[in-house]
C-alpha positions in Angstrom: 0.0 0.0 0.0 1.1 3.6 -0.6 3.3 4.8 2.2 1.5 8.1 2.5 -1.8 6.3 2.9 -0.3 4.1 5.6 0.9 7.2 7.5 -2.5 8.8 7.1 -4.3 5.7 8.5 -1.9 5.6 11.5 -2.4 9.3 12.2 -6.2 8.9 12.0 -6.4 5.9 14.3 -7.8 7.1 17.7 -7.4 10.8 16.7 -10.6 12.7 17.4 -9.3 15.5 15.1 -9.1 13.3 12.1 -11.8 11.5 10.2 -11.3 8.5 7.9 -13.8 8.1 5.1 -14.7 4.9 3.4 -16.3 4.5 -0.1 -19.9 3.2 0.1 -20.0 -0.2 -1.5 -23.2 -2.1 -1.0 -23.6 -5.8 -2.1 -27.0 -7.1 -3.2 -28.5 -9.8 -1.1 -29.1 -10.3 2.6 -27.3 -7.8 4.8 -27.1 -10.2 7.8 -28.8 -7.6 10.0 -32.2 -7.4 11.5 -35.1 -9.9 11.0 -36.1 -10.5 7.4 -39.1 -12.7 8.2 -41.7 -9.9 8.2 -39.6 -7.2 6.5 -41.3 -4.6 4.3 -40.3 -3.7 0.7 -39.0 -0.2 0.0 -37.3 1.7 -2.7 -34.5 4.3 -2.7 -34.9 6.6 -5.7 -32.8 9.3 -7.3 -33.6 11.5 -10.3 -30.7 13.2 -12.1 -31.0 15.7 -14.9 -28.2 17.0 -17.1 -27.8 19.2 -20.2 -30.5 21.4 -21.6 -33.4 21.1 -24.0 -32.2 24.2 -25.9 -28.8 22.6 -26.5 -30.4 19.3 -27.5 -28.4 17.3 -24.9 -31.0 17.1 -22.1 -31.3 13.8 -20.4 -32.9 12.4 -17.2 -31.8 9.3 -15.3 -33.8 7.6 -12.6 -31.9 5.2 -10.4 -33.7 2.9 -7.9 -32.6 0.2 -5.5 -35.1 -2.0 -3.8 -34.5 -3.0 -0.2 -36.3 -4.5 2.7 -36.4 -3.3 6.3 -37.7 -4.8 9.6 -39.9 -3.3 12.3 -36.9 -1.7 13.9 -35.9 0.1 10.8 -33.0 -2.2 10.0 -32.2 -2.9 6.4 -32.3 -6.7 5.9 -32.0 -7.1 2.2 -30.6 -5.2 -0.8 -31.7 -5.6 -4.4 -29.4 -4.5 -7.3 -29.5 -0.9 -8.4 -31.4 -0.3 -11.6 -31.3 2.5 -14.1 -34.0 4.1 -16.3 -33.3 7.0 -18.6 -35.1 9.4 -20.9 -32.6 10.5 -23.5 -30.9 9.4 -26.7 -29.6 5.8 -26.6 -26.0 7.0 -26.7 -26.6 9.1 -23.6 -28.2 6.2 -21.8 -25.2 4.0 -22.6 -22.9 6.6 -21.1 -25.0 6.6 -18.0 -24.7 2.8 -17.8 -20.9 3.0 -18.0 -20.8 5.6 -15.3 -23.1 3.6 -13.1 -21.0 0.5 -13.4 -22.9 -1.9 -11.1 -26.3 -0.7 -12.3 -28.3 -3.2 -14.2 -28.8 -2.6 -18.0 -30.5 0.7 -18.6 -34.1 0.9 -19.5 -35.9 3.7 -21.3 -38.7 5.7 -19.9 -39.9 6.4 -23.4 -41.1 2.8 -24.1 -44.1 1.1 -22.5 -42.2 -1.9 -21.2 -39.6 0.3 -19.4 -42.3 2.5 -17.9 -44.3 -0.5 -16.7 -41.3 -2.1 -15.0 -40.5 1.1 -13.0 -44.2 1.5 -12.2 -44.5 -2.1 -10.9 -41.4 -1.6 -8.7 -42.8 1.6 -7.1 -46.3 0.2 -6.6 -45.0 -2.8 -4.7 -43.0 -0.7 -2.2 -44.3 0.2 1.2 -42.4 3.6 0.9 -40.4 5.4 -1.7 -37.4 7.3 -0.2 -35.6 10.1 -2.0 -33.1 12.6 -0.7 -35.1 15.5 -2.3 -38.6 14.1 -2.8 -39.9 17.6 -3.6 -38.1 17.4 -6.9 -38.2 13.6 -7.5 -41.9 13.0 -6.8 -43.4 15.6 -9.2 -41.2 14.5 -12.0 -42.0 10.8 -11.5 -45.7 11.5 -11.4 -45.5 13.6 -14.5 -44.0 10.7 -16.4 -46.0 8.0 -14.6 -49.5 9.4 -13.7 -50.4 5.9 -12.5 -47.8 6.3 -9.7 -49.8 9.0 -8.0 -50.9 8.6 -4.4 -48.0 6.3 -3.5 -46.3 6.9 -0.1 -43.1 9.0 -0.2 -40.5 10.1 2.4 -37.7 12.6 2.1 -34.5 11.9 4.0 -33.4 15.5 3.4 -36.2 17.3 5.1 -38.0 14.7 7.3 -35.1 13.9 9.6 -33.8 16.5 12.0 -30.1 15.9 11.3 -29.0 18.9 13.5 -30.6 17.4 16.6 -28.3 14.4 16.0 -25.2 16.5 15.7 -25.0 16.5 11.9 -24.7 19.7 9.9 -26.3 20.6 6.6 -28.7 18.5 4.5 -26.8 17.5 1.4 -26.3 13.7 0.9 -22.6 13.9 0.4 -21.9 16.1 3.3 -24.1 14.1 5.7 -22.3 10.9 4.6 -18.9 12.5 5.2 -19.8 13.3 8.7 -20.5 9.6 9.5 -17.5 8.3 7.7 -18.5 7.6 4.1 -18.1 9.1 0.7 -19.7 8.5 -2.8 -18.8 9.3 -6.3 -21.4 11.9 -7.5 -20.8 10.9 -11.1 -21.9 7.4 -10.4 -25.7 7.0 -10.6 -25.7 3.9 -8.4 -23.7 5.7 -5.7 -26.5 8.2 -5.1 -29.0 5.5 -4.1 -26.4 3.5 -2.3 -25.3 6.5 -0.3 -28.9 7.2 0.6 -29.4 3.6 1.9 -26.1 3.8 3.8 -27.3 7.1 5.4 -30.7 5.5 6.3 -28.8 2.6 8.0 -26.9 5.0 10.3 -27.6 4.3 14.0 -28.1 7.4 16.2 -27.1 7.6 19.9 -30.7 6.6 20.7 -30.0 3.2 19.1 -32.6 4.0 16.4 -31.6 4.1 12.8 -32.2 7.1 10.6 -34.6 4.9 8.6 -36.7 4.1 11.6 -37.1 7.8 12.4 -38.0 8.6 8.8 -40.6 5.9 8.5 -42.2 7.0 11.8 -42.2 10.7 10.8 -43.6 10.0 7.3 -46.4 7.8 8.7 -47.8 10.6 10.8 -50.0 13.3 9.3 -48.8 16.9 9.2 -50.3 20.2 8.2 -49.5 22.8 5.6 -50.4 26.3 6.9 -50.7 29.1 4.3 -51.0 32.5 5.8 -53.2 34.1 3.1 -53.9 37.7 3.6 -50.9 38.3 5.9 -49.8 41.9 5.8 -46.4 42.8 4.3 -45.5 44.4 7.6 -45.3 41.0 9.3 -43.1 39.2 6.8 -40.0 39.4 9.0 -41.9 37.8 11.9 -43.2 35.0 9.6 -39.7 34.4 8.3 -38.2 34.3 11.8 -41.0 31.8 12.7 -39.9 29.4 9.9 -42.4 30.4 7.2 -41.3 30.3 3.5 -42.5 32.5 0.7 -44.3 30.8 -2.3 -43.7 33.2 -5.2 -46.3 31.4 -7.4 -49.1 31.4 -4.9 -47.8 34.6 -3.2 -48.3 33.3 0.3 -46.2 32.5 3.3 -46.4 28.8 4.3 -45.1 26.4 6.8 -45.5 22.6 7.4 -46.1 21.6 11.1 -46.8 18.3 12.8 -50.2 17.4 14.1 -49.2 18.3 17.6 -47.8 21.7 16.5 -50.9 22.7 14.5 -53.0 24.3 17.3 -50.0 26.2 18.9 -49.1 27.5 15.4 -52.7 28.6 14.7 -52.7 30.5 18.0 -49.4 32.2 17.1 -50.9 33.3 13.8 -54.0 34.6 15.4 -52.0 36.7 17.8 -49.2 37.9 15.5 -50.7 37.9 12.0 -54.5 38.0 12.1 -55.1 40.0 15.2 -56.9 43.3 14.8 -54.4 46.1 14.0 -52.0 43.8 12.2 -53.3 44.7 8.7 -54.3 41.2 7.7 -56.7 40.8 4.8 -58.1 37.5 6.1 -59.5 35.8 9.1 -57.0 32.9 9.5 -54.7 30.5 7.6 -55.6 27.9 5.1 -54.8 24.4 6.6 -54.2 21.4 4.4 -53.6 18.0 5.9 -50.6 16.1 4.4 -49.8 12.4 4.5 -47.0 10.2 3.0 -49.3 9.8 -0.1 -49.8 13.6 -0.6 -46.5 15.3 0.5 -44.0 16.7 -1.9 -46.4 17.0 -4.9 
């Protein structure tokens, strides 16, 4: 082995100021962990776009990897990563080469390829993406029959900061727990996602178990229609975001947070003298089947 690498490994051993990163390499088949007897099927999914339609080199790749997990959120079995693409055949071939371990590419443009992906999604108890707000609308645009399936987002539905992890990007989160992936490798994105979901927290619960629990509970989307321009800073400080298309401040809260949030809005946004052009917020219930659309 390279001498410099050996020195680096020796220096990293037991040194709290140094972190050693390992490439994510997942083998298909049983993981040897958890109980696979009553495990549930799931899918890790990543949508990647490249090029532009104006330049004529626009392409989309969808990489998925099926896995099973038990009642404790432990991944018990891994399928083989699979690739679908919507582009010229040459571009799809390039994606296959880059993916390496991904099964032969399929095309979203043909009926057989679309049906294969649809069947895989439909047989999953949950579809996990690190950016479901982007992936879900795209998938449902291409596969309308995939609407109303349960989704979860590892980027936004796990409170990484409360577990002493910074940021939300997949690569950065992985680096903080000792792993790295090749962003040019389509398979590595879903493999990295699964590895992140397998991470055990200090509570002895996996990230996946927390995500499944969070996604299974209803939440509420509060839209502060009619809020005065003068309270925008208070709304922003409270965690509301501005929707430029609907021209409204919004925030998603849990079922338990709904009533306290409505009271806060009543006192700080819709109270007499605050300039509101409405009586209260619009409340929309969200579930795993309706979020991120």
